[in-house]
C-alpha positions as a printed NumPy array, in Angstrom:
array([[  0.   ,   0.   ,   0.   ],
       [  1.309,   3.437,  -0.859],
       [  0.189,   6.987,  -0.312],
       [  0.18 ,   9.618,  -3.045],
       [  0.282,  13.352,  -2.398],
       [ -0.652,  15.322,  -5.521],
       [ -1.81 ,  18.627,  -6.938],
       [ -3.481,  19.056, -10.287],
       [ -2.962,  21.915, -12.731],
       [ -4.34 ,  23.198, -15.989],
       [ -2.119,  22.181, -18.897],
       [ -0.751,  25.226, -20.726],
       [  1.602,  25.184, -23.718],
       [  4.214,  27.041, -21.648],
       [  4.118,  24.456, -18.851],
       [  4.076,  21.558, -21.335],
       [  7.253,  22.881, -22.987],
       [  9.035,  23.304, -19.643],
       [  8.053,  19.87 , -18.336],
       [  9.152,  18.118, -21.522],
       [ 12.454,  20.005, -21.627],
       [ 13.496,  20.074, -17.933],
       [ 12.11 ,  16.825, -16.571],
       [ 13.26 ,  13.287, -17.269],
       [ 10.925,  11.434, -19.611],
       [  9.895,   8.046, -18.211],
       [  7.22 ,   6.644, -20.525],
       [  4.033,   7.125, -22.469],
       [  1.007,   5.192, -21.267],
       [ -2.536,   4.607, -22.393],
       [ -4.974,   4.156, -19.519],
       [ -8.461,   2.73 , -19.879],
       [-10.228,   3.238, -16.568],
       [-13.67 ,   1.805, -15.894],
       [-14.877,   3.268, -12.595],
       [-17.147,   0.958, -10.634],
       [-19.675,   1.576,  -7.871],
       [-23.067,   0.373,  -6.701],
       [-26.374,   1.683,  -8.018],
       [-26.55 ,   4.008,  -4.966],
       [-22.926,   5.176,  -5.47 ],
       [-21.99 ,   4.197,  -1.918],
       [-18.258,   4.202,  -2.719],
       [-18.284,   7.64 ,  -4.329],
       [-20.207,   9.033,  -1.363],
       [-17.292,   8.012,   0.863],
       [-14.462,   9.076,  -1.515],
       [-13.615,   5.473,  -2.398],
       [-12.917,   5.026,  -6.095],
       [-12.833,   1.501,  -7.461],
       [-11.538,   1.199, -10.971],
       [-10.578,  -1.443, -13.465],
       [ -7.439,   0.053, -15.011],
       [ -6.202,  -1.761, -18.082],
       [ -7.691,  -5.001, -16.735],
       [ -6.452,  -4.688, -13.111],
       [ -8.562,  -3.633, -10.136],
       [ -7.425,  -0.671,  -8.026],
       [ -9.057,   1.066,  -5.093],
       [ -8.203,   4.69 ,  -4.379],
       [ -9.27 ,   6.102,  -1.015],
       [ -9.119,   9.877,  -1.358],
       [ -8.657,  12.686,   1.146],
       [ -8.736,  16.289,  -0.094],
       [ -7.367,  19.106,   2.031],
       [ -7.515,  22.44 ,   0.265],
       [ -6.019,  21.733,  -3.144],
       [ -3.827,  18.805,  -2.087],
       [ -5.042,  15.299,  -2.732],
       [ -3.776,  12.535,  -0.51 ],
       [ -4.785,   9.013,  -1.348],
       [ -4.091,   5.438,  -0.489],
       [ -4.055,   3.097,  -3.455],
       [ -4.607,  -0.625,  -3.149],
       [ -4.141,  -2.993,  -6.082],
       [ -4.444,  -6.388,  -4.383],
       [ -7.952,  -7.806,  -4.95 ],
       [ -8.098,  -9.489,  -1.522],
       [ -7.137,  -6.214,   0.196],
       [ -9.675,  -4.328,  -1.922],
       [-12.443,  -6.735,  -0.959],
       [-11.4  ,  -6.409,   2.69 ],
       [-11.807,  -2.598,   2.469],
       [-15.127,  -2.95 ,   0.625],
       [-16.55 ,  -5.065,   3.487],
       [-17.115,  -1.735,   5.242],
       [-19.933,  -1.179,   2.727],
       [-21.104,  -4.833,   2.665],
       [-19.985,  -5.284,  -0.936],
       [-17.23 ,  -6.969,  -2.937],
       [-15.674,  -6.166,  -6.281],
       [-18.286,  -8.435,  -7.883],
       [-21.131,  -6.258,  -6.548],
       [-19.872,  -3.138,  -8.334],
       [-20.847,  -2.116, -11.85 ],
       [-19.454,   0.382, -14.361],
       [-20.443,   4.014, -13.789],
       [-17.92 ,   6.062, -15.808],
       [-15.156,   5.486, -18.358],
       [-11.971,   7.574, -18.582],
       [ -9.55 ,   7.128, -21.489],
       [ -6.194,   8.824, -20.877],
       [ -3.006,   9.205, -22.854],
       [ -0.339,   9.968, -20.25 ],
       [  3.222,  11.198, -20.55 ],
       [  5.181,  10.355, -17.386],
       [  8.124,  12.479, -16.245],
       [ 10.22 ,  12.725, -13.084],
       [ 12.205,  15.506, -11.457],
       [ 14.617,  15.203,  -8.541],
       [ 14.233,  18.229,  -6.273],
       [ 16.426,  18.354,  -3.173],
       [ 16.596,  14.571,  -3.029],
       [ 12.839,  14.08 ,  -3.395],
       [ 11.612,  12.302,  -6.517],
       [  8.555,  14.065,  -7.97 ],
       [  6.396,  12.475, -10.634],
       [  4.773,  14.697, -13.21 ],
       [  2.016,  13.224, -15.34 ],
       [  0.675,  15.005, -18.393],
       [ -2.799,  13.641, -19.057],
       [ -4.867,  14.127, -22.174],
       [ -8.267,  12.529, -21.821],
       [-11.47 ,  12.521, -23.808],
       [-12.775,  15.88 , -22.552],
       [ -9.719,  17.908, -21.494],
       [ -6.023,  17.933, -20.549],
       [ -4.142,  18.611, -17.337],
       [ -0.98 ,  17.771, -15.469],
       [ -0.35 ,  16.709, -11.928],
       [  2.679,  16.758,  -9.685],
       [  2.841,  13.964,  -7.15 ],
       [  5.046,  12.407,  -4.529],
       [  4.742,   8.733,  -3.585],
       [  5.097,   8.113,   0.147],
       [  5.902,   4.601,   1.352],
       [  6.482,   5.492,   5.008],
       [  4.823,   7.732,   7.574],
       [  6.972,  10.804,   6.888],
       [  5.15 ,  14.06 ,   7.397],
       [  6.165,  17.184,   5.493],
       [  4.282,  20.143,   4.136],
       [  3.916,  18.438,   0.771],
       [  1.821,  21.251,  -0.698],
       [  4.704,  23.636,  -0.016],
       [  7.21 ,  21.22 ,  -1.568],
       [  5.077,  20.753,  -4.681],
       [  4.589,  24.518,  -5.015],
       [  8.342,  25.083,  -4.544],
       [  9.081,  22.667,  -7.365],
       [  6.498,  24.359,  -9.59 ],
       [  8.089,  27.765,  -8.966],
       [ 11.657,  26.554,  -9.49 ],
       [ 10.659,  25.086, -12.85 ],
       [  8.862,  28.366, -13.734],
       [  5.573,  26.604, -14.346],
       [  2.763,  29.14 , -14.775],
       [ -0.49 ,  27.277, -14.227],
       [ -2.177,  27.737, -10.908],
       [ -3.625,  24.74 ,  -9.168],
       [ -6.853,  23.866, -10.864],
       [ -9.174,  22.388,  -8.271],
       [-11.832,  21.302, -10.767],
       [ -9.41 ,  19.334, -12.929],
       [-10.574,  15.907, -11.829],
       [-10.691,  13.614, -14.823],
       [-13.247,  11.372, -13.199],
       [-15.536,  14.256, -12.304],
       [-15.351,  15.744, -15.803],
       [-16.045,  12.4  , -17.48 ],
       [-18.903,  11.612, -15.093],
       [-20.464,  15.003, -15.893],
       [-20.809,  13.879, -19.522],
       [-21.528,  10.188, -18.942],
       [-23.423,   9.666, -15.667],
       [-25.018,  12.725, -14.112],
       [-26.149,  10.872, -10.973],
       [-22.608,   9.731, -10.231],
       [-21.307,  13.225, -11.051],
       [-23.664,  14.798,  -8.516],
       [-22.316,  12.466,  -5.817],
       [-18.599,  12.801,  -6.513],
       [-18.547,  16.517,  -7.324],
       [-19.172,  17.279,  -3.659],
       [-15.858,  15.9  ,  -2.337]])
């Protein structure tokens, strides 16, 4: 289990050029995410996001404080089902509610010994980038400050864009009931 700390930003041409020139390219990926929930959207109501990503189940448990997203991601099906017991469901009880198709460019940048991941996402309704740090221990820092420091050092212009959630945008076009539930987190 790992914890991600991330901020999302509007993708501008200026920022795209800087990221692709100053950061280390890692890979290009294509992500096909089928988000799953119950017919009452019990998972979305509790900021649990179950997805089938390129054929593999993942559960993201999200916490949002200001503009910083902190999440725990679980990709072991037994662990996922253990977490879903809280809602008296299993993976098999969930059904598709929204689809997100993303083409992602992955980059990294080492800033003062901390490895930052920068993902440039282009998906069916928009584009954005996010800066994230993967935490595998219980270290506590002001991660928002560290992410903002990196953004300023790289001379990235875009301000944090709170409403840049891919899932929320896609749900708005595909499943208005699910959108109404998840747009409140």
